N, CA, C and O of each residue as an XYZ file, in Angstrom:
420
protein
N       7.723     10.069      0.464
C       6.144     10.246      0.176
C       5.530     10.628     -1.044
O       6.228     11.261     -1.836
N       4.710     10.444     -1.255
C       4.558     11.039     -2.913
C       2.863     10.621     -2.449
O       2.473      9.700     -1.731
N       2.180     11.554     -3.079
C       0.225     11.264     -2.667
C       0.514     10.866     -4.654
O       1.339     11.432     -5.371
N      -0.449      9.776     -5.065
C      -1.094      9.514     -6.614
C      -2.001      9.517     -6.837
O      -2.641      8.578     -6.361
N      -2.610     10.313     -7.520
C      -4.214      9.861     -8.477
C      -3.733      8.336     -8.466
O      -2.660      7.735     -8.409
N      -5.545      7.928     -8.579
C      -5.528      6.960     -9.092
C      -4.943      6.468    -10.438
O      -4.469      5.403    -10.832
N      -5.230      7.984    -11.112
C      -4.659      7.098    -12.716
C      -2.836      6.969    -12.636
O      -2.262      6.040    -13.204
N      -1.901      8.289    -11.669
C      -0.939      8.236    -11.919
C      -0.372      7.245    -11.559
O       0.668      6.830    -12.070
N      -1.221      6.505    -10.241
C      -0.570      5.416     -9.748
C      -0.284      4.202    -10.104
O       0.615      3.478     -9.676
N      -1.474      3.888    -11.305
C      -2.063      2.273    -11.874
C      -1.344      2.627    -13.616
O      -1.466      2.085    -14.714
N      -0.718      3.609    -13.180
C      -0.017      3.628    -14.882
C       1.607      3.818    -14.156
O       2.242      2.883    -14.644
N       2.438      4.511    -13.327
C       3.539      4.443    -13.173
C       4.322      2.500    -12.289
O       5.381      1.873    -12.263
N       2.712      2.361    -11.688
C       2.914      1.035    -11.252
C       3.241     -0.225    -12.501
O       3.989     -1.200    -12.579
N       2.329      0.361    -13.284
C       2.273     -0.868    -15.113
C       4.017     -0.746    -15.218
O       4.812     -1.649    -15.478
N       4.187      0.143    -15.035
C       5.762      0.598    -15.870
C       6.872      0.002    -14.562
O       8.000     -0.279    -14.967
N       6.680     -0.143    -13.456
C       7.793     -0.654    -12.302
C       8.231     -1.719    -12.166
O       7.375     -2.468    -11.696
N       9.414     -2.326    -12.389
C       9.760     -3.481    -12.518
C      10.042     -3.660    -10.464
O       9.802     -4.720     -9.885
N      10.383     -2.830     -9.985
C      10.651     -3.002     -8.347
C      10.034     -2.848     -7.733
O      10.449     -2.661     -6.589
N       8.409     -2.793     -8.004
C       7.262     -2.487     -7.336
C       6.518     -3.348     -5.870
O       7.007     -4.280     -5.231
N       5.742     -2.932     -5.745
C       5.516     -3.922     -4.199
C       4.084     -3.116     -3.580
O       4.121     -2.203     -2.754
N       2.811     -3.705     -4.207
C       1.703     -3.585     -3.573
C       1.784     -3.682     -2.223
O       2.085     -4.770     -1.730
N       1.495     -2.418     -1.302
C       1.203     -2.774      0.084
C      -0.407     -2.911      0.631
O      -0.863     -1.810      0.941
N      -1.242     -3.910      0.789
C      -2.302     -3.247      1.539
C      -2.588     -3.294      3.081
O      -2.420     -4.219      3.876
N      -3.041     -2.099      3.257
C      -2.336     -1.638      4.727
C      -4.048     -2.041      5.864
O      -4.037     -2.275      7.073
N      -4.833     -2.013      5.293
C      -6.528     -2.766      5.363
C      -6.170     -3.513      6.473
O      -5.138     -4.135      6.726
N      -7.504     -3.298      7.279
C      -7.861     -4.184      8.730
C      -8.795     -6.051      7.698
O      -9.433     -6.146      6.650
N      -8.344     -7.135      8.772
C      -8.716     -8.068      7.825
C     -10.110     -8.248      6.994
O     -10.385     -8.560      5.836
N     -10.933     -7.860      8.285
C     -12.378     -7.046      7.642
C     -12.616     -6.717      6.359
O     -13.485     -7.295      5.707
N     -11.842     -5.725      5.852
C     -11.217     -5.158      4.678
C     -10.952     -6.046      3.628
O     -11.726     -6.412      2.744
N      -9.815     -6.347      3.806
C      -9.447     -6.995      2.629
C     -10.442     -8.136      2.175
O     -10.541     -8.338      0.965
N     -11.409     -9.125      3.321
C     -12.479     -9.618      2.794
C     -13.528     -9.049      1.682
O     -14.163     -9.884      1.037
N     -13.703     -7.874      1.470
C     -14.177     -7.427     -0.046
C     -13.140     -7.223     -1.179
O     -13.324     -6.773     -2.310
N     -11.993     -7.671     -0.586
C     -11.060     -8.089     -2.472
C      -9.751     -6.662     -2.408
O      -9.734     -5.438     -2.533
N      -9.224     -7.279     -2.259
C      -7.611     -6.919     -2.789
C      -7.281     -6.903     -4.434
O      -7.716     -7.438     -5.454
N      -6.094     -5.823     -3.994
C      -5.336     -5.615     -5.874
C      -4.769     -6.352     -5.520
O      -4.218     -6.590     -4.445
N      -4.916     -7.202     -7.205
C      -3.819     -8.271     -7.202
C      -2.580     -8.488     -6.788
O      -2.394     -7.548     -6.015
N      -1.664     -9.091     -6.806
C      -0.509     -8.890     -6.074
C      -0.210     -8.863     -5.276
O       0.796     -9.538     -5.053
N      -1.072     -7.727     -3.670
C      -0.712     -7.528     -2.919
C      -0.532     -8.205     -1.682
O      -1.184     -9.120     -1.180
N       0.798     -7.386     -1.151
C       0.810     -7.850      0.403
C       0.023     -7.473      1.187
O      -0.233     -6.270      1.206
N      -0.698     -8.458      2.195
C      -1.480     -7.304      3.261
C      -0.471     -7.399      4.563
O       0.357     -8.272      4.824
N      -0.840     -6.136      5.331
C      -0.089     -5.635      6.830
C      -0.839     -5.016      7.028
O      -1.024     -4.164      6.158
N      -1.993     -4.972      8.524
C      -2.474     -4.105      8.574
C      -2.273     -3.106      9.789
O      -2.269     -3.205     11.015
N      -2.149     -2.343      9.084
C      -1.233     -0.728     10.370
C      -1.562     -1.252     11.292
O      -0.726     -1.920     11.901
N      -3.239     -1.148     11.893
C      -3.524     -0.883     13.178
C      -2.738     -2.162     13.882
O      -2.932     -2.083     15.095
N      -1.995     -3.208     13.584
C      -1.500     -4.260     15.160
C      -0.440     -3.744     15.132
O       0.459     -4.562     15.328
N       0.179     -1.899     14.846
C       1.001     -1.280     15.782
C       1.988     -2.195     15.831
O       1.975     -3.179     15.091
N       2.996     -1.950     16.756
C       4.071     -2.522     16.891
C       4.491     -4.078     16.201
O       5.519     -4.754     16.224
N       3.534     -4.202     15.770
C       3.810     -5.932     14.540
C       3.707     -5.983     13.576
O       4.037     -6.875     12.795
N       2.802     -4.207     13.271
C       2.774     -3.483     11.456
C       4.353     -3.031     11.165
O       4.968     -3.011     10.098
N       4.709     -2.734     12.294
C       6.777     -2.213     11.861
C       7.532     -2.881     12.170
O       8.727     -2.704     11.930
N       7.024     -3.920     12.840
C       7.978     -5.117     12.896
C       8.402     -5.824     11.467
O       9.451     -6.112     10.890
N       6.779     -5.955     11.193
C       6.218     -6.718      9.234
C       7.422     -5.801      7.877
O       8.194     -6.104      6.967
N       6.800     -4.420      8.659
C       7.440     -3.373      7.381
C       9.174     -3.861      7.604
O       9.789     -4.243      6.609
N      10.022     -3.800      9.258
C      11.143     -3.215      9.088
C      11.608     -5.305      8.709
O      12.639     -5.777      9.189
N      10.692     -6.136      7.886
C      11.679     -6.840      7.216
C      11.316     -7.107      5.655
O      11.568     -8.092      4.961
N      10.682     -5.976      5.358
C      10.826     -5.969      3.442
C      11.478     -5.542      2.920
O      11.630     -4.855      3.930
N      12.157     -5.165      2.248
C      13.800     -4.855      1.194
C      13.256     -3.460      0.806
O      12.517     -2.935     -0.026
N      14.177     -3.094      2.069
C      14.082     -1.171      1.428
C      14.473     -0.342      0.201
O      14.352      0.873      0.042
N      14.974     -1.279     -0.643
C      14.891     -1.025     -2.270
C      13.961     -1.368     -3.280
O      14.133     -1.294     -4.497
N      13.068     -1.707     -2.729
C      11.978     -1.609     -3.491
C      10.979     -0.400     -3.511
O      10.929      0.392     -2.569
N      10.131     -0.282     -4.697
C       9.455      0.782     -4.585
C       7.655      0.429     -3.693
O       7.232     -0.718     -3.552
N       7.214      1.144     -3.423
C       6.129      0.952     -2.469
C       5.007      1.673     -2.883
O       5.073      2.902     -2.871
N       3.660      0.929     -3.362
C       2.845      1.141     -3.571
C       1.737      1.030     -2.683
O       0.816      0.310     -3.070
N       1.607      1.688     -1.373
C       0.764      1.512     -0.420
C      -0.452      2.007     -0.886
O      -0.536      2.870     -1.760
N      -1.695      1.315     -0.147
C      -3.085      1.646     -0.504
C      -3.750      0.969      1.071
O      -3.455      0.016      1.792
N      -4.997      2.285      1.096
C      -6.036      1.349      2.408
C      -7.168      1.676      1.866
O      -7.189      1.440      0.658
N      -8.202      2.168      2.328
C      -9.584      2.799      2.425
C     -10.429      3.482      1.676
O     -11.450      3.400      0.992
N      -9.396      4.367      2.173
C      -9.381      5.942      1.717
C      -8.696      6.811      1.654
O      -8.959      8.010      1.741
N      -7.274      6.048      1.418
C      -5.590      6.421      1.346
C      -5.266      7.853      2.829
O      -4.592      8.877      2.719
N      -5.891      7.450      3.822
C      -5.406      8.284      5.178
C      -4.393      7.369      5.777
O      -3.286      7.905      5.840
N      -4.445      5.903      6.331
C      -3.864      5.017      6.883
C      -2.878      5.051      5.706
O      -1.747      5.362      6.081
N      -2.979      4.831      4.467
C      -2.169      4.636      4.082
C      -1.109      5.535      3.541
O      -0.298      5.238      2.665
N      -1.232      6.847      4.270
C      -0.467      8.035      4.251
C       0.443      8.171      5.427
O       1.366      8.950      5.663
N      -0.176      7.021      6.204
C      -0.088      7.687      7.330
C       1.817      6.042      7.544
O       2.879      5.979      8.164
N       1.268      5.445      6.857
C       2.009      3.976      6.324
C       3.205      4.574      5.836
O       4.285      4.594      6.427
N       2.941      5.065      4.708
C       4.426      5.548      3.838
C       5.067      6.804      4.619
O       6.246      6.762      4.266
N       4.936      7.761      5.384
C       5.525      8.673      6.551
C       6.087      7.682      7.847
O       7.086      7.982      8.500
N       5.106      6.215      8.146
C       6.159      5.144      8.659
C       7.363      4.924      8.379
O       8.457      5.216      8.863
N       6.707      3.961      6.906
C       8.520      3.684      6.010
C       9.174      4.333      6.519
O       9.971      4.027      7.406
N       8.886      5.824      5.860
C      10.024      6.723      5.428
C      11.112      6.979      7.208
O      12.287      7.272      7.426
N      10.165      6.735      7.916
C      11.336      7.066      9.127
C      11.896      5.670      9.220
O      12.968      5.758      9.820
N      11.601      4.215      8.836
C      12.012      3.482      8.719
C      13.440      3.453      7.802
O      14.472      2.970      8.268
N      13.364      4.052      6.389
C      14.530      4.031      6.251
C      13.849      4.018      4.013
O      14.435      3.880      2.940
N      12.741      4.194      4.344
C      12.142      3.699      2.737
C      12.611      4.626      2.316
O      13.076      5.520      3.023
N      12.597      4.634      0.781
C      12.816      5.707     -0.147
C      11.679      6.224     -0.850
O      11.382      7.395     -1.086
N      10.968      4.932     -1.210
C      10.162      5.109     -2.621
C       8.972      5.053     -1.715
O       9.582      4.594     -0.750
N       7.898      5.153     -1.339
C       6.504      4.881     -0.587
C       5.868      5.630     -1.582
O       6.476      6.694     -1.700
N       4.803      5.550     -2.447
C       3.976      6.068     -2.808
C       2.366      5.358     -2.319
O       2.079      4.162     -2.267
N       1.281      6.831     -1.926
C       0.116      7.146     -1.192
C      -1.055      6.597     -2.262
O      -0.640      7.039     -3.334
N      -2.260      5.891     -2.534
C      -2.828      6.044     -3.562
C      -4.377      6.787     -2.405
O      -5.208      6.385     -1.590
N      -3.913      8.144     -3.136
C      -5.679      9.270     -3.166
C      -6.385      8.683     -3.276
O      -6.359      7.923     -4.244
N      -7.426      8.653     -2.399
C      -8.971      7.749     -2.378
C      -9.028      6.256     -2.241
O      -9.982      5.480     -2.278
N      -7.473      6.031     -2.037
C      -7.641      4.289     -1.294
C      -9.240      3.430     -2.155
O     -10.190      3.653     -2.905
N      -8.586      2.408     -1.358
C     -10.117      1.543     -2.510
C     -11.671      2.464     -2.717
O     -12.180      2.469     -3.838
N     -12.399      3.272     -1.477
C     -13.324      3.596     -2.570
C     -13.606      4.386     -3.913
O     -14.737      4.600     -4.350
N     -12.251      4.850     -4.596
C     -12.280      5.407     -5.196
C     -11.321      4.252     -6.746
O     -10.784      4.899     -7.645
N     -11.285      3.307     -6.784
C     -10.685      2.304     -7.165
C     -11.354      1.664     -8.209
O     -12.460      1.157     -8.024
N     -10.634      1.632     -9.581
C     -11.375      1.572    -10.433
C     -11.020      0.091    -10.851
O     -11.893     -0.643    -11.314
N      -9.915     -0.266    -10.703
C      -8.628     -1.536    -11.324
C      -9.198     -2.440    -10.891
O     -10.268     -2.496    -10.285
N      -8.230     -3.484    -11.303
C      -8.414     -4.836    -10.949
C      -8.922     -4.985     -9.257
O      -8.352     -4.458     -8.301
N      -9.949     -5.712     -9.219
C     -10.006     -6.204     -6.954
C      -9.849     -7.491     -7.595
O     -10.021     -7.607     -8.809
N      -9.409     -8.844     -6.562
C      -9.507    -10.206     -6.422
C      -9.441    -10.418     -5.000
O      -8.888     -9.853     -4.056
N     -10.541    -11.892     -5.236
C     -10.962    -11.966     -3.680
C      -9.654    -12.068     -2.695
O      -8.734    -12.562     -3.347
N      -9.224    -11.752     -1.258
C      -8.531    -11.733     -1.059
C      -7.819    -13.266      0.078
O      -7.350    -13.262      1.216
N      -8.063    -14.441     -0.968
C      -7.540    -15.726     -0.348
C      -6.206    -15.892     -0.694
O      -5.582    -16.875     -0.294
């Protein structure tokens, strides 16, 4: 797992053809908006979260975020334990995100 600053995360993501953006916040939190093209899997769902993560393609590069960067860090650690090689945590999460946000519809 690697913690990336907002700038590092955005610039690395922009150049990554193998990227998947993963939002691990709650349903209530994503109602406030989501980073474009992100998939949403709530880390608080416990085993259901792990089951959903297990379905993902381990060969992709995952850019993971939450509200502040704590849960996404935990998600990256879980993903590494499950065999994902590239999980990048967004430091500061949505609280510090200055990029695009869209409705979670």
